[in-house]
Residue frames relative to the residue before (quaternion, step in Angstrom):
aa qw qx qy qz dx dy dz
X 1.0000 0.0000 0.0000 0.0000 0.00 0.00 0.00
X 0.4966 -0.6063 0.5215 0.3374 3.52 -1.37 0.10
X 0.1973 -0.7660 0.6020 0.1097 3.57 -1.10 0.76
X 0.1173 -0.7990 0.5892 0.0249 3.54 -0.68 1.13
X 0.1319 -0.7999 0.5842 0.0389 3.59 -0.67 1.12
X 0.2246 -0.7700 0.5863 0.1137 3.57 -0.68 1.10
X 0.0231 -0.8121 0.5801 -0.0584 3.56 -0.46 1.26
X 0.3772 0.7120 -0.4962 0.3232 3.53 0.29 1.31
X 0.6298 0.5454 -0.4025 0.3792 3.55 -1.32 -0.04
X 0.3725 -0.7492 0.5107 0.1977 3.56 -1.29 0.30
X 0.3503 -0.7812 0.4703 0.2140 3.61 1.27 -0.07
X 0.0567 0.8684 -0.4916 0.0326 3.56 0.89 0.94
X 0.6102 0.5513 -0.3610 0.4399 3.62 1.15 -0.43
X 0.6816 0.4212 -0.2907 0.5229 3.57 1.29 -0.08
X 0.3018 0.7256 -0.5404 0.3006 3.59 1.16 0.60
X 0.6059 -0.1275 -0.7823 -0.0673 1.65 -2.15 1.31
X 0.4501 0.6804 -0.4781 0.3255 3.63 1.19 0.11
X 0.7608 0.3073 -0.1651 0.5473 3.57 0.83 -1.00
X 0.0178 -0.7956 0.6035 -0.0495 3.55 -0.80 1.11
X 0.6931 -0.4575 0.3401 0.4412 3.56 -1.26 0.21
X 0.7302 0.4258 -0.2297 0.4825 3.56 1.00 -0.85
X 0.7816 0.1658 -0.0807 0.5959 3.57 1.26 -0.39
X 0.0517 -0.8574 0.5119 0.0091 3.59 0.51 1.21
X 0.7421 -0.4842 0.2513 0.3894 3.51 -1.30 0.45
X 0.6248 0.5635 -0.3736 0.3906 3.63 1.00 -0.59
X 0.6459 0.5144 -0.3250 0.4611 3.60 1.23 -0.30
X 0.6467 0.5371 -0.3013 0.4500 3.59 1.30 -0.18
X 0.4731 -0.6445 0.5249 0.2920 3.55 -1.29 0.50
X 0.1314 0.8175 -0.5394 0.1533 3.54 0.03 1.34
X 0.5906 0.6026 -0.3567 0.4011 3.56 1.26 0.11
X 0.5653 -0.6140 0.3870 0.3921 3.56 1.24 0.14
X 0.6554 0.4353 -0.3089 0.5344 3.60 1.29 0.34
X 0.6293 -0.5365 0.3998 0.3953 3.57 -1.32 -0.13
X 0.5788 0.5610 -0.3810 0.4529 3.58 1.28 0.23
X 0.4558 -0.6188 0.5503 0.3262 3.53 -1.18 0.56
X 0.6625 -0.4831 0.3700 0.4369 3.58 -1.25 0.21
X 0.6191 0.5378 -0.3330 0.4655 3.59 1.07 -0.72
X 0.6741 0.4848 -0.2942 0.4734 3.57 0.86 -0.94
X 0.6370 0.5251 -0.3222 0.4633 3.60 1.01 -0.78
X 0.6397 0.5152 -0.3285 0.4664 3.58 1.04 -0.75
X 0.6615 0.4977 -0.3056 0.4705 3.59 0.94 -0.86
X 0.6416 0.5097 -0.3206 0.4752 3.60 1.03 -0.74
X 0.6245 0.5659 -0.3312 0.4243 3.57 1.04 -0.80
X 0.7584 0.3819 -0.2091 0.4850 3.57 0.95 -0.84
X 0.4091 0.7500 -0.4501 0.2597 3.60 1.28 -0.04
X 0.6579 0.5039 -0.3103 0.4657 3.58 1.09 -0.63
X 0.6981 0.4630 -0.2549 0.4830 3.58 1.24 -0.42
X 0.7967 0.1281 -0.0296 0.5899 3.58 1.12 -0.64
X 0.3748 -0.6895 0.5570 0.2719 3.59 -0.90 0.82
X 0.7202 -0.4689 0.2702 0.4341 3.66 -1.16 0.38
X 0.6514 0.5366 -0.3177 0.4323 3.58 1.05 -0.72
X 0.7188 0.3866 -0.2380 0.5265 3.58 1.27 -0.29
X 0.5383 0.5471 -0.4353 0.4705 3.57 1.19 0.50
X 0.0556 -0.7869 0.6144 -0.0105 3.55 -0.82 1.08
X 0.1461 -0.7652 0.6210 0.0867 3.54 -1.17 0.66
X 0.1445 -0.7553 0.6317 0.0978 3.58 -0.95 0.90
X 0.1333 0.7961 -0.5707 0.1507 3.56 -0.60 1.16
X 0.5584 -0.6193 0.4450 0.3266 3.54 -1.36 0.07
X 0.7132 -0.4538 0.3251 0.4240 3.52 -1.32 0.30
X 0.6828 0.5230 -0.3017 0.4114 3.57 0.90 -0.91
X 0.7614 0.3988 -0.1857 0.4762 3.59 1.15 -0.55
X 0.4641 0.7337 -0.4328 0.2430 3.57 1.22 -0.32
X 0.6459 0.5195 -0.3418 0.4428 3.61 0.94 -0.78
X 0.6715 0.4847 -0.3038 0.4710 3.60 0.92 -0.86
X 0.6329 0.5231 -0.3345 0.4625 3.60 0.99 -0.78
X 0.6696 0.4928 -0.3062 0.4637 3.59 0.89 -0.90
X 0.6484 0.5191 -0.3170 0.4578 3.57 1.04 -0.77
X 0.7078 0.4546 -0.2679 0.4696 3.59 0.91 -0.88
X 0.7698 0.2611 -0.1509 0.5626 3.62 1.11 -0.61
X 0.0013 -0.8593 0.5111 -0.0204 3.54 0.70 1.09
X 0.6341 0.5505 -0.3347 0.4275 3.60 1.19 -0.43
X 0.6110 0.5401 -0.3525 0.4591 3.59 1.26 -0.30
X 0.5048 -0.6704 0.4406 0.3188 3.62 -0.76 0.95
X 0.5839 -0.6059 0.4117 0.3499 3.57 -0.99 0.82
X 0.6473 0.5410 -0.3134 0.4361 3.59 1.03 -0.81
X 0.6640 0.4998 -0.2992 0.4688 3.59 1.24 -0.37
X 0.5774 0.5145 -0.4023 0.4899 3.62 1.23 0.14
X 0.1428 -0.8083 0.5702 0.0333 3.57 -0.34 1.28
X 0.1631 -0.8346 0.5250 0.0344 3.55 -0.45 1.25
X 0.3058 -0.7554 0.5573 0.1589 3.57 -0.58 1.20
X 0.4544 -0.6839 0.4919 0.2896 3.63 -0.85 0.86
X 0.7667 -0.0739 0.0462 0.6360 3.57 1.20 -0.58
X 0.5956 -0.5790 0.3941 0.3934 3.65 -1.11 0.46
X 0.0077 -0.7848 0.6198 0.0005 3.57 -1.01 0.90
X 0.5880 -0.5831 0.3470 0.4404 3.60 1.23 0.54
X 0.7439 -0.5171 0.2423 0.3471 3.50 -1.37 0.35
X 0.5887 0.5889 -0.3940 0.3891 3.62 1.05 -0.55
X 0.6629 0.4898 -0.3110 0.4732 3.59 0.88 -0.89
X 0.6412 0.5290 -0.3296 0.4476 3.59 0.99 -0.81
X 0.6815 0.4675 -0.2932 0.4807 3.60 0.85 -0.91
X 0.6571 0.5155 -0.3172 0.4493 3.58 0.95 -0.84
X 0.6198 0.5369 -0.3428 0.4584 3.59 1.02 -0.75
X 0.6709 0.4886 -0.2986 0.4712 3.57 0.86 -0.96
X 0.6476 0.5199 -0.3216 0.4548 3.60 0.93 -0.88
X 0.6799 0.4923 -0.3034 0.4510 3.58 0.89 -0.86
X 0.6578 0.4968 -0.3176 0.4687 3.59 0.93 -0.83
X 0.6561 0.4990 -0.3119 0.4725 3.60 0.95 -0.85
X 0.6682 0.5047 -0.3094 0.4506 3.60 0.89 -0.87
X 0.6124 0.5394 -0.3482 0.4612 3.59 1.09 -0.66
X 0.7366 0.4240 -0.2271 0.4755 3.55 0.96 -0.90
X 0.8126 0.0628 0.0205 0.5791 3.59 1.07 -0.72
X 0.1768 -0.8122 0.5460 0.1048 3.63 0.19 1.21
X 0.7767 0.3064 -0.2512 0.4896 3.57 -0.97 0.87
X 0.4323 0.7275 -0.4484 0.2879 3.58 1.26 -0.05
X 0.3004 -0.7001 0.6172 0.1967 3.53 -1.25 0.64
X 0.0614 -0.8142 0.5773 -0.0052 3.57 -0.84 0.98
X 0.2041 -0.7419 0.6249 0.1318 3.55 -1.16 0.70
X 0.2192 -0.7855 0.5727 0.0838 3.55 -0.99 0.93
X 0.0224 -0.8059 0.5901 -0.0422 3.55 -0.82 1.09
X 0.4236 -0.6324 0.5691 0.3110 3.54 -1.28 0.36
X 0.4984 -0.6910 0.4482 0.2705 3.55 -1.07 0.79
X 0.7513 0.4402 -0.1935 0.4521 3.58 1.20 -0.42
X 0.4967 0.6407 -0.4401 0.3862 3.59 1.10 0.60
X 0.3131 -0.6993 0.6066 0.2119 3.53 -1.31 0.51
X 0.0152 0.7957 -0.6040 0.0421 3.58 -0.88 0.93
X 0.2069 -0.7873 0.5733 0.0927 3.55 -0.96 0.91
X 0.7737 0.3560 -0.2715 0.4482 3.54 -1.41 -0.03
X 0.1415 -0.8599 0.4863 0.0631 3.55 0.64 1.23
X 0.6651 0.5071 -0.3270 0.4400 3.61 0.82 -0.88
X 0.6553 0.5010 -0.3105 0.4724 3.59 1.00 -0.81
X 0.6014 0.5555 -0.3385 0.4639 3.56 1.06 -0.77
X 0.6836 0.4787 -0.2927 0.4667 3.58 0.78 -0.99
X 0.6376 0.5429 -0.3265 0.4383 3.58 0.99 -0.83
X 0.7217 0.4464 -0.2594 0.4611 3.58 0.83 -0.97
X 0.6029 0.5200 -0.3664 0.4816 3.59 1.07 -0.56
X 0.6070 0.5440 -0.3435 0.4664 3.59 1.12 -0.64
X 0.6313 0.5160 -0.3253 0.4790 3.58 1.01 -0.82
X 0.6582 0.5082 -0.3038 0.4649 3.59 0.96 -0.89
X 0.6440 0.5360 -0.3249 0.4386 3.57 1.01 -0.80
X 0.6421 0.5141 -0.3254 0.4664 3.59 1.02 -0.76
X 0.6386 0.5031 -0.3251 0.4831 3.59 1.04 -0.71
X 0.6381 0.5223 -0.3238 0.4638 3.58 1.06 -0.78
X 0.6269 0.5454 -0.3368 0.4428 3.59 1.01 -0.73
X 0.6609 0.4809 -0.2925 0.4963 3.57 1.23 -0.55
X 0.6867 -0.5315 0.2640 0.4198 3.59 1.27 0.12
X 0.5525 0.6261 -0.4003 0.3774 3.62 1.21 -0.19
X 0.3441 -0.6307 0.6393 0.2741 3.49 -1.36 0.40
X 0.1261 -0.8447 0.5201 0.0059 3.58 -0.41 1.24
X 0.0876 -0.7494 0.6523 0.0724 3.53 -1.10 0.76
X 0.3354 -0.7228 0.5667 0.2096 3.53 -1.06 0.74
X 0.1302 -0.8114 0.5687 0.0356 3.57 -0.55 1.19
X 0.3559 -0.7338 0.5471 0.1885 3.55 -1.12 0.71
X 0.4409 -0.6736 0.5206 0.2841 3.55 -0.86 0.95
X 0.3994 -0.7574 0.4586 0.2377 3.62 -0.57 1.09
X 0.2657 -0.7695 0.5657 0.1313 3.54 -1.13 0.74
X 0.7754 0.1081 -0.0553 0.6197 3.57 1.34 -0.19
X 0.5489 -0.6037 0.4446 0.3696 3.63 -1.17 0.36
X 0.0256 -0.8506 0.5235 -0.0422 3.56 0.38 1.28
X 0.2621 -0.7843 0.5462 0.1337 3.58 -0.89 0.97
X 0.6285 0.5874 -0.3230 0.3945 3.57 1.26 -0.20
X 0.6929 0.4296 -0.2710 0.5117 3.59 1.28 -0.06
X 0.4472 -0.6016 0.5703 0.3359 3.50 -1.33 0.29
X 0.3036 -0.7654 0.5459 0.1551 3.57 -1.24 0.42
X 0.2899 -0.7108 0.6138 0.1841 3.52 -1.33 0.46
X 0.2608 -0.7634 0.5718 0.1491 3.59 -0.82 1.00
X 0.3363 -0.7766 0.5070 0.1637 3.53 -0.51 1.26
X 0.1551 -0.7318 0.6544 0.1106 3.50 -1.24 0.70
X 0.8164 -0.2742 0.1675 0.4799 3.60 -1.18 -0.48
X 0.5178 -0.6074 0.5036 0.3307 3.51 -1.29 0.47
X 0.2275 -0.8118 0.5290 0.0970 3.58 -0.72 1.04
X 0.7519 -0.0609 0.0121 0.6564 3.56 1.30 -0.38
X 0.7061 -0.4670 0.2764 0.4550 3.61 -1.11 0.40
X 0.8515 0.1244 -0.1231 0.4943 3.55 -0.71 1.15
X 0.6987 0.4146 -0.2559 0.5239 3.59 1.29 0.02
X 0.0844 -0.7933 0.6027 0.0159 3.59 -0.88 0.99
X 0.4685 -0.5956 0.5597 0.3354 3.50 -1.29 0.39
X 0.3388 -0.7087 0.5744 0.2304 3.58 -1.14 0.61
X 0.3677 -0.7290 0.5387 0.2076 3.53 -0.83 1.02
X 0.7860 -0.1884 0.1604 0.5665 3.58 0.98 -0.85
X 0.4034 -0.6249 0.5996 0.2954 3.51 -1.35 0.34
X 0.1591 -0.7864 0.5905 0.0874 3.58 -1.03 0.78
X 0.5024 -0.6547 0.4773 0.3021 3.56 -1.00 0.81
X 0.6703 -0.4459 0.3761 0.4587 3.57 -1.31 0.14
X 0.2833 -0.8108 0.4936 0.1369 3.58 -0.61 1.13
X 0.5201 -0.5527 0.5087 0.4066 3.56 -1.31 0.02
X 0.7299 -0.4579 0.2684 0.4307 3.59 -1.25 0.30
X 0.6548 0.5152 -0.3220 0.4496 3.61 0.91 -0.83
X 0.6735 0.4871 -0.2982 0.4693 3.58 0.92 -0.89
X 0.6290 0.5341 -0.3331 0.4562 3.58 1.00 -0.82
X 0.6429 0.5103 -0.3258 0.4691 3.59 0.97 -0.83
X 0.6412 0.5227 -0.3169 0.4640 3.57 1.02 -0.76
X 0.6161 0.5370 -0.3351 0.4687 3.57 1.02 -0.78
X 0.6793 0.5008 -0.2970 0.4468 3.56 0.83 -1.00
X 0.6585 0.5419 -0.3073 0.4222 3.58 0.97 -0.85
X 0.6749 0.5133 -0.3100 0.4300 3.58 1.04 -0.71
X 0.3162 -0.7571 0.5058 0.2663 3.57 1.11 -0.68
X 0.5883 0.6078 -0.3437 0.4080 3.58 1.31 0.15
X 0.7005 0.4586 -0.2556 0.4834 3.57 1.27 0.05
X 0.1772 -0.7548 0.6252 0.0897 3.53 -1.22 0.71
X 0.5086 -0.5854 0.5140 0.3666 3.54 -1.27 0.36
X 0.3804 -0.6938 0.5647 0.2346 3.52 -1.08 0.78
X 0.1452 -0.8497 0.5055 0.0378 3.58 -0.23 1.30
X 0.4754 -0.7021 0.4315 0.3079 3.58 1.21 0.02
X 0.5107 0.5836 -0.4553 0.4373 3.59 1.09 0.72
X 0.0336 -0.8228 0.5658 -0.0422 3.57 -0.73 1.08
X 0.0639 -0.7586 0.6466 0.0473 3.57 -1.22 0.60
X 0.2625 0.7551 -0.5702 0.1893 3.57 -0.80 0.98
X 0.5654 -0.5200 0.4879 0.4145 3.52 -1.34 0.12
X 0.5469 -0.6355 0.4268 0.3389 3.55 -0.86 0.91
X 0.6995 0.4713 -0.2853 0.4551 3.58 0.85 -0.91
X 0.6099 0.5367 -0.3611 0.4578 3.62 1.08 -0.59
X 0.6419 0.5056 -0.3228 0.4775 3.59 0.99 -0.79
X 0.6738 0.4942 -0.3072 0.4553 3.59 0.89 -0.89
X 0.6147 0.5381 -0.3492 0.4590 3.60 1.07 -0.62
X 0.6649 0.4768 -0.3020 0.4893 3.57 1.00 -0.80
X 0.5970 0.5430 -0.3508 0.4751 3.58 1.08 -0.64
X 0.6338 0.5311 -0.3176 0.4641 3.58 1.00 -0.82
X 0.6656 0.5106 -0.3025 0.4525 3.58 0.98 -0.86
X 0.7940 0.3456 -0.1706 0.4700 3.56 0.85 -0.95
X 0.8055 0.1374 -0.0307 0.5757 3.59 1.02 -0.80
X 0.0639 -0.8616 0.5018 0.0425 3.61 0.62 1.11
X 0.6424 0.5186 -0.3500 0.4425 3.60 0.97 -0.68
X 0.6447 0.4953 -0.3257 0.4826 3.59 0.98 -0.78
X 0.6397 0.5272 -0.3244 0.4557 3.57 0.96 -0.85
X 0.6394 0.5246 -0.3285 0.4563 3.59 0.98 -0.79
X 0.6525 0.5142 -0.3139 0.4597 3.57 0.98 -0.83
X 0.6511 0.5039 -0.3039 0.4794 3.56 0.99 -0.88
X 0.6361 0.5291 -0.3336 0.4518 3.59 0.99 -0.80
X 0.6223 0.5408 -0.3302 0.4596 3.59 1.06 -0.77
X 0.6662 0.5003 -0.2894 0.4712 3.55 0.98 -0.93
X 0.6785 0.5029 -0.2935 0.4479 3.58 0.90 -0.98
X 0.6351 0.5467 -0.3399 0.4269 3.58 1.00 -0.74
X 0.7134 0.4247 -0.2428 0.5017 3.58 1.14 -0.64
X 0.4613 0.7114 -0.4391 0.2971 3.59 1.26 -0.26
X 0.8205 0.1870 -0.1888 0.5061 3.55 -1.11 0.84
X 0.6368 0.5074 -0.3494 0.4636 3.62 1.22 0.21
X 0.7195 -0.4696 0.2960 0.4173 3.59 -1.27 0.14
X 0.7099 0.4421 -0.2581 0.4836 3.60 1.19 -0.49
X 0.3142 0.7963 -0.4869 0.1736 3.59 1.25 0.08
X 0.7224 0.4558 -0.2762 0.4406 3.58 0.63 -1.08
X 0.6544 0.5250 -0.3167 0.4425 3.58 0.95 -0.83
X 0.6965 0.4630 -0.2700 0.4770 3.55 0.86 -0.99
X 0.6227 0.5477 -0.3266 0.4536 3.58 1.01 -0.83
X 0.7022 0.4738 -0.2761 0.4541 3.58 0.78 -1.05
X 0.6897 0.4841 -0.2891 0.4543 3.59 1.02 -0.74
X 0.7502 0.4328 -0.2186 0.4496 3.57 0.96 -0.88
X 0.6161 0.6073 -0.3576 0.3519 3.60 0.90 -0.92
X 0.6956 0.4791 -0.3197 0.4295 3.68 0.74 -0.82
X 0.6373 0.5364 -0.3364 0.4393 3.60 1.21 -0.33
X 0.5384 0.6522 -0.3974 0.3561 3.60 1.24 -0.25
X 0.5682 -0.5996 0.4457 0.3449 3.56 -1.09 0.72
X 0.3010 -0.7517 0.5647 0.1596 3.54 -0.97 0.91
X 0.3228 0.7228 -0.5288 0.3062 3.57 -0.22 1.33
X 0.5328 -0.6374 0.4526 0.3240 3.57 -1.16 0.59
X 0.6087 -0.5611 0.4093 0.3835 3.56 -1.20 0.46
X 0.6009 0.5567 -0.3679 0.4402 3.62 1.09 -0.61
X 0.7172 0.4361 -0.2453 0.4850 3.57 0.74 -1.09
X 0.7356 0.4969 -0.2459 0.3893 3.52 0.85 -1.04
X 0.8231 0.1321 -0.0446 0.5506 3.59 1.03 -0.74
X 0.7316 0.4965 -0.2913 0.3652 3.58 0.55 -1.19
X 0.6530 0.5086 -0.3386 0.4475 3.62 0.91 -0.79
X 0.6686 0.4864 -0.2977 0.4773 3.60 0.93 -0.81
X 0.6416 0.5123 -0.3237 0.4701 3.57 1.04 -0.76
X 0.6229 0.5332 -0.3343 0.4646 3.60 1.05 -0.73
X 0.6486 0.5158 -0.3190 0.4599 3.59 0.97 -0.83
X 0.6931 0.4438 -0.2682 0.5008 3.57 1.19 -0.53
X 0.5371 -0.6627 0.3771 0.3608 3.58 1.31 0.14
X 0.5107 0.6896 -0.3876 0.3366 3.59 1.22 0.38
X 0.6722 0.5075 -0.2811 0.4600 3.58 1.26 -0.23
X 0.1065 -0.7668 0.6313 0.0457 3.56 -0.99 0.93
X 0.1752 -0.7715 0.5963 0.1360 3.55 -1.27 0.25
X 0.2502 -0.7109 0.6359 0.1663 3.48 -1.30 0.57
X 0.3125 -0.7580 0.5379 0.1961 3.62 -0.43 1.14
X 0.1583 -0.8181 0.5518 0.0341 3.56 -0.70 1.14
X 0.1723 -0.8020 0.5667 0.0780 3.57 -0.98 0.85
X 0.4416 0.6604 -0.4974 0.3486 3.59 1.14 0.46
X 0.6004 -0.5613 0.4121 0.3933 3.61 -1.13 0.51
X 0.0359 0.8038 -0.5875 0.0865 3.57 -0.89 0.98
X 0.0856 0.7702 -0.6300 0.0507 3.55 -1.10 0.75
X 0.3120 -0.7388 0.5644 0.1953 3.54 -1.09 0.75
X 0.3312 -0.7726 0.4781 0.2543 3.58 1.37 0.12
X 0.0480 0.8577 -0.5088 0.0562 3.55 0.74 1.07
X 0.7932 -0.0377 0.0299 0.6070 3.58 1.12 -0.57
X 0.7052 -0.4712 0.2956 0.4396 3.59 -1.22 0.02
X 0.5658 0.5610 -0.4070 0.4466 3.61 1.14 -0.38
X 0.6951 0.4518 -0.2926 0.4766 3.61 0.84 -0.90
X 0.5689 0.5635 -0.3908 0.4539 3.60 1.15 -0.46
X 0.6550 0.5126 -0.3029 0.4652 3.56 1.00 -0.84
X 0.6627 0.4958 -0.3046 0.4714 3.57 1.08 -0.71
X 0.6890 0.5271 -0.2791 0.4117 3.56 1.09 -0.68
X 0.7440 0.3728 -0.2008 0.5168 3.58 1.19 -0.52
X 0.5283 -0.6145 0.4783 0.3384 3.53 -1.19 0.51
X 0.2593 -0.7841 0.5478 0.1338 3.56 -0.81 1.00
X 0.6294 -0.4996 0.4095 0.4319 3.55 -1.31 -0.13
X 0.7774 -0.3466 0.2340 0.4699 3.56 -1.27 -0.16
X 0.7126 0.4225 -0.2513 0.5005 3.61 1.13 -0.55
X 0.5801 -0.6217 0.3578 0.3859 3.57 1.28 0.15
X 0.4951 0.6604 -0.4291 0.3668 3.58 1.23 0.31
X 0.1908 -0.7378 0.6367 0.1174 3.55 -1.14 0.78
X 0.0381 -0.8044 0.5917 -0.0373 3.56 -0.67 1.16
X 0.0021 -0.7683 0.6394 -0.0283 3.55 -0.86 1.06
X 0.1348 0.7850 -0.5844 0.1551 3.58 -0.40 1.24
X 0.3515 -0.7541 0.5181 0.1983 3.57 -0.47 1.19
X 0.7782 -0.0200 0.0544 0.6254 3.53 1.01 -0.94
X 0.6941 0.4720 -0.3177 0.4411 3.56 -1.21 0.03
X 0.4652 -0.6749 0.5134 0.2541 3.51 -1.27 -0.40
X 0.1152 -0.7500 0.6445 0.0943 3.54 -1.03 0.78
X 0.0433 -0.8111 0.5832 -0.0077 3.55 -0.56 1.13
X 0.1102 -0.8093 0.5769 -0.0011 3.53 -0.79 1.11
X 0.0098 -0.7877 0.6158 -0.0150 3.55 -0.95 0.90
X 0.8320 -0.0415 -0.0402 0.5517 3.55 -0.70 1.17
X 0.4369 0.6628 -0.4656 0.3912 3.54 0.96 1.00
X 0.0540 -0.8138 0.5786 -0.0035 3.59 -0.92 0.90
X 0.8823 0.0811 -0.0430 0.4617 3.53 -1.28 0.61
X 0.4718 0.6771 -0.4266 0.3700 3.57 0.99 0.84
X 0.3031 -0.7241 0.5917 0.1833 3.52 -1.34 0.39
X 0.0084 -0.7993 0.5993 -0.0430 3.57 -0.66 1.13
X 0.0035 -0.7924 0.6076 -0.0530 3.57 -0.74 1.11
X 0.0550 0.7990 -0.5964 0.0528 3.59 -0.91 0.91
X 0.0974 -0.7963 0.5960 0.0340 3.53 -1.02 0.89
X 0.5777 0.6808 -0.3150 0.3218 3.57 1.30 -0.05
X 0.4477 -0.6575 0.4847 0.3638 3.58 1.10 -0.62
X 0.5330 0.6078 -0.4192 0.4132 3.58 1.25 -0.03
X 0.4986 -0.5753 0.5350 0.3664 3.52 -1.33 0.25
X 0.1038 -0.7712 0.6268 0.0385 3.56 -0.85 1.03
X 0.0621 -0.8122 0.5797 -0.0186 3.58 -0.54 1.20
X 0.0341 -0.7762 0.6294 -0.0128 3.56 -0.92 0.98
X 0.0281 -0.8186 0.5717 -0.0473 3.56 -0.74 1.09
X 0.8967 0.0844 -0.0480 0.4319 3.52 -1.06 0.88
X 0.5672 0.5869 -0.3941 0.4225 3.59 1.05 0.65
X 0.1481 -0.7778 0.6054 0.0814 3.51 -1.28 0.45
X 0.8473 0.1169 -0.1005 0.5083 3.56 -1.10 0.74
X 0.4745 0.6494 -0.4698 0.3639 3.58 0.78 0.99
X 0.2873 -0.6975 0.6239 0.2043 3.50 -1.43 0.25
X 0.0126 0.7655 -0.6430 0.0182 3.58 -0.94 0.95
X 0.0272 0.7959 -0.6011 0.0677 3.55 -0.67 1.14
X 0.0795 -0.8178 0.5698 -0.0178 3.57 -0.54 1.23
X 0.0487 0.7765 -0.6249 0.0644 3.57 -0.72 1.14
X 0.7473 -0.4338 0.2590 0.4316 3.56 -1.27 0.24
X 0.8391 0.1925 -0.0684 0.5042 3.60 0.88 -0.85
X 0.7811 0.2178 -0.1503 0.5655 3.59 1.24 0.17
X 0.1555 -0.7697 0.6157 0.0656 3.53 -1.20 0.71
X 0.1058 -0.7872 0.6060 0.0440 3.56 -0.93 0.94
X 0.0604 0.7507 -0.6566 0.0406 3.55 -1.02 0.91
X 0.2430 0.7644 -0.5691 0.1811 3.60 -0.75 1.01
X 0.5725 -0.5394 0.4571 0.4151 3.60 -1.23 0.24
X 0.5751 -0.5914 0.4283 0.3690 3.58 -1.06 0.63
X 0.6346 0.5654 -0.3301 0.4105 3.57 1.03 -0.74
X 0.7437 0.3539 -0.2091 0.5272 3.60 1.25 -0.35
X 0.2902 0.7917 -0.4920 0.2164 3.57 1.27 0.35
X 0.6149 0.5754 -0.3476 0.4122 3.59 1.10 -0.63
X 0.6202 0.5717 -0.3318 0.4224 3.58 1.24 -0.42
X 0.4380 0.7175 -0.4562 0.2919 3.60 1.24 -0.16
X 0.5597 0.5989 -0.3890 0.4204 3.61 1.10 -0.63
X 0.6357 0.5432 -0.3336 0.4353 3.59 1.00 -0.72
X 0.5880 0.5503 -0.3608 0.4704 3.57 1.16 -0.61
X 0.6475 0.5189 -0.3143 0.4612 3.56 0.93 -0.87
X 0.6328 0.5320 -0.3269 0.4579 3.58 0.98 -0.85
X 0.6695 0.4938 -0.3016 0.4658 3.60 0.93 -0.88
X 0.6313 0.5295 -0.3343 0.4576 3.59 0.98 -0.80
X 0.6390 0.5120 -0.3245 0.4735 3.58 0.99 -0.78
X 0.6623 0.5145 -0.3073 0.4497 3.59 0.92 -0.91
X 0.7340 0.4242 -0.2270 0.4793 3.56 1.06 -0.77
X 0.5905 -0.6411 0.3387 0.3545 3.55 1.27 0.19
X 0.4955 0.6530 -0.4420 0.3643 3.62 1.19 0.28
X 0.0319 0.8683 -0.4941 0.0295 3.53 0.83 1.02
X 0.6425 0.5299 -0.3540 0.4256 3.62 0.97 -0.63
X 0.6554 0.5086 -0.3097 0.4646 3.60 1.23 -0.28
X 0.7187 0.4192 -0.2502 0.4951 3.60 1.22 -0.13
């Protein structure tokens, strides 16, 4: 199959490490020497050879993406002239793949997720691919481990084949009480933003629901690999509707009974903030997660904390519990782990005050 990696966004809840010019997928946040992007490409290597791995990214990141994924052909890095949200990105990849290989099955992944149990991952993507070959638009849902309010949910319906269920509906991010209710029923999965489908089946559903967007993508695809590619791309792309793939296609497709899901039980995290980063990685005996590219982080009487340093300075933390400390060349973050999700508000304030080089 083809593997499509969406490498966009700025990860503002991981500021000051993640910035607009250097988003989280370019950083080594998985506890290894690979960036999240490199780990994603390695994860799909058993499913797709390099010629069938595509990356959709922005102009600001294309050089770093190409440098980190030197094994991926340059022609397979699709560069958006400007952000148009995930539907346009997925549709572009689907159209380019369909032009080159009609009938192809493609899987779509985010570049900034952590996933464990590689063999189980490959097995379940294989199950999803077989369902996609039968015509379904498939999403891979994660069995929830807690009543999480930060994710959308998938409402399971009947099993249609071994390991595959129809989706009754997509559900928005719930409040705490609703999330607890979802967990109690056992009928809901986290929406992890992983999809598997035939490229042409996705484009057909795009045509049904978003014909103007489909027409724009068709115009771009018709000029792809030709002398007018850049001109047509630059002129057409900004006119495309800016909407997510969930809102733009998948929710409507689910209402029409066209979406299936494969419930997944492998470890998964979208690393939404530094608290979730700490939950996703193995800590030391005191529960601390330390990521230091250079320099030294020394902790004394510290528990359940996350310490990240990229500066080469010595970072010392003494007598604290449940904190986040992030040290970069031009910014320092210190906050309780319980309020790590509020870091996005710091970024908003910096933008309002004109500190654009810091975001």
